[in-house]
C-alpha positions in Angstrom: 23.6 66.5 -27.3 27.2 65.3 -27.5 27.5 65.1 -23.6 24.3 63.1 -23.4 25.9 60.5 -26.1 29.0 60.3 -23.9 27.0 59.8 -20.7 24.9 56.9 -22.5 28.2 55.4 -23.8 29.6 55.4 -20.5 26.6 53.9 -18.8 26.6 51.2 -21.6 30.3 50.4 -21.0 29.8 50.0 -17.2 26.8 47.7 -18.0 29.0 45.6 -20.3 31.7 45.5 -17.7 29.3 44.4 -15.0 27.7 41.9 -17.3 30.9 40.2 -18.3 32.0 40.2 -14.7 28.8 38.4 -13.6 29.2 35.9 -16.7 32.8 35.0 -15.8 31.8 34.6 -12.2 32.5 31.2 -10.6 28.8 30.9 -9.1 28.7 28.6 -6.1 25.3 27.6 -4.3 24.8 26.2 -1.0 22.3 26.0 1.7 23.2 27.8 5.1 24.9 25.6 7.5 26.3 27.5 10.5 30.1 27.3 10.7 30.4 25.6 7.2 28.4 28.0 4.7 27.5 31.1 6.6 25.0 33.6 5.0 27.8 36.3 4.9 30.0 34.0 2.8 32.3 32.8 5.6 32.6 29.2 7.0 34.9 26.3 6.4 33.7 25.1 3.0 33.6 28.8 1.6 37.2 29.3 3.0 38.3 26.1 1.3 36.8 27.0 -2.0 38.4 30.5 -1.9 41.6 28.9 -1.3 41.2 26.3 -4.2 39.9 28.8 -6.7 41.7 31.8 -5.4 42.2 33.1 -9.1 38.3 33.1 -9.7 35.8 35.8 -9.2 33.6 33.9 -6.7 29.9 34.5 -6.4 28.0 32.8 -3.7 24.2 32.1 -3.5 22.7 31.0 -0.2 19.4 29.6 -0.3 17.3 26.5 0.8 18.7 23.3 -0.3 16.0 22.4 -2.8 16.2 25.8 -4.5 19.8 25.6 -4.8 19.5 22.1 -6.3 16.9 23.3 -8.7 19.2 26.1 -9.8 22.1 23.7 -10.3 19.9 21.5 -12.4 18.9 24.6 -14.6 22.7 25.2 -15.1 22.3 28.5 -13.2 25.2 27.9 -10.9 28.5 26.1 -11.5 29.0 24.4 -8.3 26.6 23.1 -5.5 28.1 22.4 -2.0 27.3 19.6 0.2 25.3 17.0 -1.8 25.1 13.1 -1.6 26.1 11.5 -4.8 22.6 10.5 -5.6 21.2 13.9 -5.1 22.3 15.1 -8.6 21.4 13.2 -11.7 23.6 15.1 -14.2 26.8 16.2 -12.7 30.5 15.6 -12.3 31.6 14.4 -8.9 35.1 14.7 -8.0 37.2 12.0 -6.5 37.8 13.9 -3.2 34.8 14.1 -1.1 34.0 17.5 0.8 33.4 16.3 4.2 31.9 13.5 6.3 28.3 13.9 7.6 27.5 13.0 11.3 25.0 10.1 11.4 21.3 11.2 11.2 19.7 10.0 14.6 16.3 9.6 16.1 16.3 10.5 19.8 13.5 9.3 22.1 12.7 8.9 25.7 12.7 5.1 26.3 10.4 5.5 29.4 7.8 7.0 27.1 8.2 5.6 23.8 9.3 2.2 22.3 11.2 2.0 19.0 12.8 -1.0 17.5 13.4 0.1 13.8 12.6 3.1 11.7 9.2 1.9 10.5 8.1 2.4 14.3 8.8 6.1 14.0 6.4 7.0 11.2 3.3 6.9 13.7 5.0 9.1 16.2 5.0 12.8 16.9 8.0 13.7 15.0 10.3 16.8 14.9 13.4 18.2 13.3 15.1 21.4 12.5 13.7 23.5 9.7 15.6 23.2 6.5 16.4 19.6 6.7 14.7 16.9 4.6 14.8 13.7 6.6 11.4 12.7 5.2 13.3 11.0 2.2 15.0 8.6 4.5 11.7 7.5 6.5 8.7 6.5 4.5 5.0 7.2 5.2 5.6 10.1 7.6 2.3 12.0 7.9 3.3 15.2 10.0 6.5 16.8 11.1 6.8 19.5 13.7 9.8 21.8 12.5 11.7 23.8 14.9 14.2 26.6 14.2 16.9 25.3 16.8 18.0 21.9 17.8 17.8 22.9 21.4 14.1 23.6 21.0 13.6 20.2 19.6 15.2 18.6 22.7 13.3 20.7 25.0 10.0 19.5 23.3 11.2 15.9 23.6 12.0 16.4 27.3 8.4 17.9 27.9 6.9 15.0 26.0 5.3 17.4 23.4 6.9 15.2 20.6 7.9 11.5 20.6 11.1 11.7 18.3 13.6 14.3 17.6 15.7 13.7 14.6 19.1 15.4 14.5 22.8 14.8 14.7 24.4 13.4 17.7 26.7 16.3 18.1 24.0 18.7 18.8 22.5 16.9 21.8 22.9 19.0 25.1 24.8 17.3 27.9 22.0 17.4 30.4 20.0 15.0 27.9 22.6 12.6 27.0 21.6 10.1 29.6 17.9 10.8 29.5 17.4 10.0 25.8 18.5 7.0 23.7 18.9 7.1 20.0 18.4 5.0 17.0 20.7 5.7 14.0 18.5 6.5 11.0 21.2 7.1 8.4 24.9 6.2 9.0 27.6 8.9 8.6 28.4 9.5 4.8 30.4 11.6 2.7 29.2 14.7 1.2 30.6 16.4 -2.2 30.7 19.2 -4.4 28.9 18.5 -7.8 30.0 20.3 -11.0 28.2 20.9 -14.1 28.7 18.1 -16.7 30.6 20.4 -19.4 34.2 21.2 -20.4 34.5 24.1 -17.5 33.1 21.4 -14.9 35.8 18.9 -15.9 38.6 21.5 -15.3 37.0 22.8 -12.0 36.4 19.1 -10.7 40.1 18.2 -11.7 41.4 21.4 -10.1 39.5 20.6 -6.9 41.0 17.1 -6.7 44.7 18.4 -7.3 44.4 21.4 -4.8 42.8 19.1 -2.1 45.8 16.8 -2.3 48.2 19.8 -2.1 46.4 21.3 0.8 46.4 18.0 2.8 50.1 17.7 2.2 50.8 21.2 3.2 48.6 21.1 6.5 46.4 23.7 5.2 43.5 21.5 4.9 43.8 20.7 8.6 44.0 24.5 9.6 40.8 25.2 7.5 38.7 22.5 9.1 40.3 23.0 12.6 38.5 21.1 15.2 36.2 19.4 12.5 39.3 17.8 10.6 39.4 14.5 12.4 35.6 13.9 11.8 35.9 14.9 8.3 38.1 11.9 7.6 39.9 13.6 4.9 43.3 12.7 6.3 42.4 9.0 5.5 41.3 9.6 1.8 43.0 7.4 -0.5 43.9 9.0 -3.8 44.4 5.8 -5.8 41.1 4.0 -5.5 41.1 0.3 -6.6 38.4 -0.2 -9.3 35.8 -3.0 -8.8 33.5 -4.0 -11.7 30.0 -4.6 -10.4 27.8 -6.2 -13.0 23.9 -5.6 -12.5 20.6 -5.9 -14.1 19.6 -2.4 -13.4 20.6 -0.2 -16.4 20.1 2.8 -14.3 23.2 1.8 -12.3 25.4 1.5 -15.2 25.2 5.2 -16.3 27.6 6.4 -13.6 27.8 6.0 -9.9 26.7 9.5 -9.2 23.4 8.9 -11.1 22.2 6.0 -8.9 18.3 5.8 -9.3 17.0 6.9 -6.0 13.8 4.8 -6.5 15.8 1.8 -7.1 16.2 -0.4 -4.0 19.3 -2.1 -5.4 20.7 1.3 -6.0 19.9 2.8 -2.6 21.6 -0.1 -0.7 24.7 -0.2 -2.7 24.9 3.6 -2.4 24.9 3.2 1.4 27.4 0.6 1.3 29.7 2.1 -1.2 30.0 5.2 1.1 32.0 3.1 3.6 34.1 1.6 0.9 37.1 3.9 1.3 39.6 2.1 -1.0 37.2 1.1 -3.8 35.7 2.8 -6.8 32.7 0.8 -8.1 32.2 0.8 -11.9 28.8 -0.7 -13.0 28.2 -2.7 -16.1 24.9 -4.0 -17.4 24.4 -7.8 -17.3 23.1 -8.8 -20.8 22.6 -12.4 -19.9 22.5 -14.6 -16.9 23.2 -17.8 -19.0 26.9 -17.2 -19.3 28.0 -15.8 -15.9 30.4 -18.7 -15.3 32.8 -17.1 -17.8 33.5 -14.4 -15.1 34.4 -16.7 -12.3 38.2 -16.1 -12.7 38.1 -12.4 -13.8 39.8 -10.1 -11.5 37.7 -7.4 -9.6 34.5 -8.5 -11.1 31.4 -8.9 -9.1 27.5 -9.4 -9.6 25.1 -7.4 -7.4 22.1 -9.1 -5.8 22.7 -12.8 -6.6 21.1 -15.9 -5.0 23.6 -18.1 -3.5 23.4 -21.8 -4.7 25.7 -24.7 -4.3 26.4 -24.6 -7.9 27.5 -20.9 -8.0 29.5 -21.3 -4.8 31.8 -23.6 -6.6 32.9 -21.0 -8.9 32.3 -17.8 -7.0 32.7 -16.2 -3.6 29.8 -14.6 -1.8 29.1 -11.8 0.8 26.9 -11.9 3.6 23.2 -11.2 2.8 22.8 -7.6 1.7 19.0 -7.6 0.8 15.9 -9.7 1.5 13.1 -10.3 -0.9 9.7 -11.8 -0.2 9.1 -15.0 -1.9 8.7 -15.2 -5.7 5.1 -14.7 -7.1 3.2 -14.9 -10.3 1.7 -11.7 -11.8 -1.0 -11.2 -14.2 -2.8 -8.3 -15.8 -6.2 -10.0 -15.5 -8.0 -11.6 -12.4 -7.3 -15.5 -12.4 -10.0 -15.8 -9.7 -7.6 -18.2 -7.9 -7.1 -18.4 -4.0 -4.9 -21.5 -3.6 -1.0 -21.6 -4.4 -0.5 -22.0 -8.2 1.4 -25.0 -9.8 2.9 -23.4 -12.8 2.6 -26.4 -15.1 -1.0 -27.0 -14.1 -2.0 -23.3 -14.8 -0.2 -23.1 -18.3 -1.7 -26.6 -19.2 -5.2 -25.2 -18.4 -4.5 -22.0 -20.6 -2.7 -23.3 -23.7 -2.7 -19.9 -25.5 -1.1 -18.2 -22.3 2.6 -17.5 -22.1 4.9 -16.9 -19.2 7.9 -14.5 -19.2 11.0 -16.2 -17.8 14.6 -14.6 -17.5 16.9 -17.3 -19.1 19.8 -18.3 -16.6 18.1 -16.8 -13.5 17.8 -19.1 -10.7 14.3 -19.5 -9.4 14.9 -22.3 -6.9 14.8 -26.0 -7.6 11.0 -26.3 -6.9 10.1 -23.7 -9.5 12.6 -24.9 -11.9 11.0 -28.3 -11.8 7.5 -26.8 -12.6 9.1 -24.8 -15.4 10.5 -27.9 -17.0 7.0 -29.4 -17.2 5.7 -26.5 -19.2 5.2 -26.7 -23.0 8.4 -24.7 -24.0 6.3 -22.8 -26.7 4.6 -21.1 -23.8 7.7 -19.8 -22.3 8.9 -16.3 -23.5 12.6 -15.3 -22.8 12.8 -12.0 -21.1 15.9 -9.6 -21.1 17.8 -9.2 -18.0 17.4 -5.4 -18.1 14.5 -4.5 -15.8 13.1 -1.8 -17.7 13.0 -3.9 -21.0 11.2 -6.8 -19.4 8.4 -4.7 -17.9 7.8 -3.0 -21.2 7.4 -6.4 -22.7 4.8 -7.2 -20.1 3.0 -4.0 -20.8 2.9 -4.7 -24.4 1.4 -8.2 -23.9 4.3 -10.2 -25.1 3.6 -12.7 -22.4 0.5 -13.4 -20.1 2.2 -14.1 -16.8 5.3 -13.0 -15.2 7.5 -14.4 -12.4 9.1 -11.9 -10.2 9.8 -10.9 -6.6 7.2 -8.4 -5.1 9.8 -5.9 -4.2 10.9 -5.6 -7.8 7.4 -5.2 -9.0 6.9 -2.4 -6.5 9.9 -0.6 -7.5 9.6 -0.9 -11.4 6.1 -1.5 -12.6 4.8 1.9 -11.5 7.3 3.5 -13.7 6.1 1.7 -16.7 2.1 1.6 -16.2 -0.6 2.9 -13.9 -2.4 -0.6 -14.4 -2.8 -2.6 -11.4 -1.4 -6.3 -11.4 -2.8 -9.4 -9.8 -0.5 -11.3 -7.6 -0.6 -14.9 -6.8 1.2 -17.3 -4.3 3.1 -20.1 -5.8 3.2 -23.8 -4.8 6.4 -24.8 -2.9 8.1 -21.5 -3.2 10.6 -20.1 -0.4 9.0 -17.5 1.8 11.9 -15.3 1.3 15.1 -15.2 -0.6 18.5 -13.3 0.0 20.5 -11.2 -2.3 24.3 -11.3 -2.0 27.3 -9.6 -3.8 28.9 -12.5 -5.8 32.6 -12.1 -7.0 35.0 -14.1 -9.0 37.3 -16.4 -7.0 40.4 -14.4 -7.1 42.5 -12.7 -4.6 41.4 -9.1 -5.5 37.8 -10.2 -5.2 38.5 -11.9 -1.8 40.0 -8.6 -0.4 36.9 -6.7 -1.7 34.5 -9.2 -0.2 36.1 -8.7 3.2 35.9 -4.9 2.9 32.2 -5.2 1.6 31.2 -7.2 4.4 32.6 -4.9 7.1 31.0 -2.0 5.3 27.7 -4.0 5.2 27.8 -4.8 8.9 28.1 -1.1 9.7 25.3 -0.2 7.2 22.9 -2.9 8.7 23.0 -1.0 12.0 21.4 2.0 10.6 17.6 2.2 10.3 17.6 3.5 6.6 19.0 -0.1 5.6 15.8 -1.6 6.9 13.5 1.2 5.6 14.7 1.2 2.1 13.6 -2.5 1.8 10.5 -2.1 3.9 8.9 0.7 2.0 8.4 -1.6 -1.1 6.9 -4.4 0.8 3.0 -4.8 0.4 1.0 -4.2 3.4 -0.1 -7.8 3.8 3.5 -9.0 4.0 4.9 -6.4 6.2 4.7 -8.3 9.4 6.3 -11.3 7.8 9.0 -9.2 6.3 9.9 -7.8 9.8 10.0 -11.3 11.1 12.4 -12.6 8.4 14.6 -9.3 8.4 15.1 -9.6 12.2 16.0 -13.4 11.7 18.5 -12.6 9.1 20.1 -9.3 10.1 19.4 -8.9 13.8 20.5 -12.3 15.0 
């Protein structure tokens, strides 16, 4: 009996040791990327992490990216490997990036297939390698034929069994390099480690940043990455990034850069551009009012995102090249007005004296609309907050009858608030489209930032995803016009 008790005690002790060992493990999750995160625990990224956290008991979990991401979100693993900043909503992102992705590229045979932009891809026979999730970069894809190897995809393309194969340029076989041409879908971007947003995560992220600097200085980082080191761009990483304050209407952007709202057009565009701004760290702040923006005209390193360029603003601020395109302003109503002709706002409100219209004070609606607004009984104008979420909640709660807004803004934000359909009406004398810019204070530091921003913007425009991010929120009846205006502005 005593021996049985001793055996049970021994098993219980072994269980406790095993449990404590697991609990103290540094649990790392990753998808399998040959050469970088191999299923047997080897590869460039795992070797790097073993070197950085050499004192830790590391446990590695290999699974599909979505499952690993889900485990991270459930707090089941401590570190997830190879994420874009916007992929993780609640996480700590270190200053150092992990690597630089190759651009995501669509390959096709020009003798058989014609493609001008990413929107042309969606109706083609498309294929990519199993495990990749390129559908998030291309809207409205119906069917995708998944292959196990990149070589298989290129063979299918060569035999005309598919129209487009999406992969990375480094994987195209030499024999097809002259036969196929390509369209960049997503530009080259940095990928990161993400850590849990807790005290341990803070310590691990800090250790990663410190060790990466040490490994680069000693030459060990170049040894670990070997032939991939030049492309990783880690040798050019700047440890002292210059902060730039970007004031935005979108409260989702103000939380932290790593929490950029994926459904926000503004967030997705600036996310792409930021990836190429190597020397800057963007800090978002919410714009509380558009009425007093002139007070920022001499503030160092201060900018406003998605601003219309006017002659008056150009006297006080400097502007980037256009970074977004919006179809013309429209009037929105929750009830059918049974109108087909373009609306004159002052006439509409005069005919409906109990109706009210929501206006963001300080926002520039263009001289023609501003004139119409000035002729409206001021008791019929309801000031809307700058914050996008708040103004749509006001509309849902019937604080006003009509709302002036750009179609893309409605498409991006209204479905988050309500399932109710809105009626849209053309306005008289309104511009067919408007352009959004980064607008910065007239200071030396801001001038330097705008130069860097324009360079990053130029590189970003070349990618198909820059077009697709904006195109996917355009209404079907405006898509042809949008393509025409987009090509006029960005492809001239």
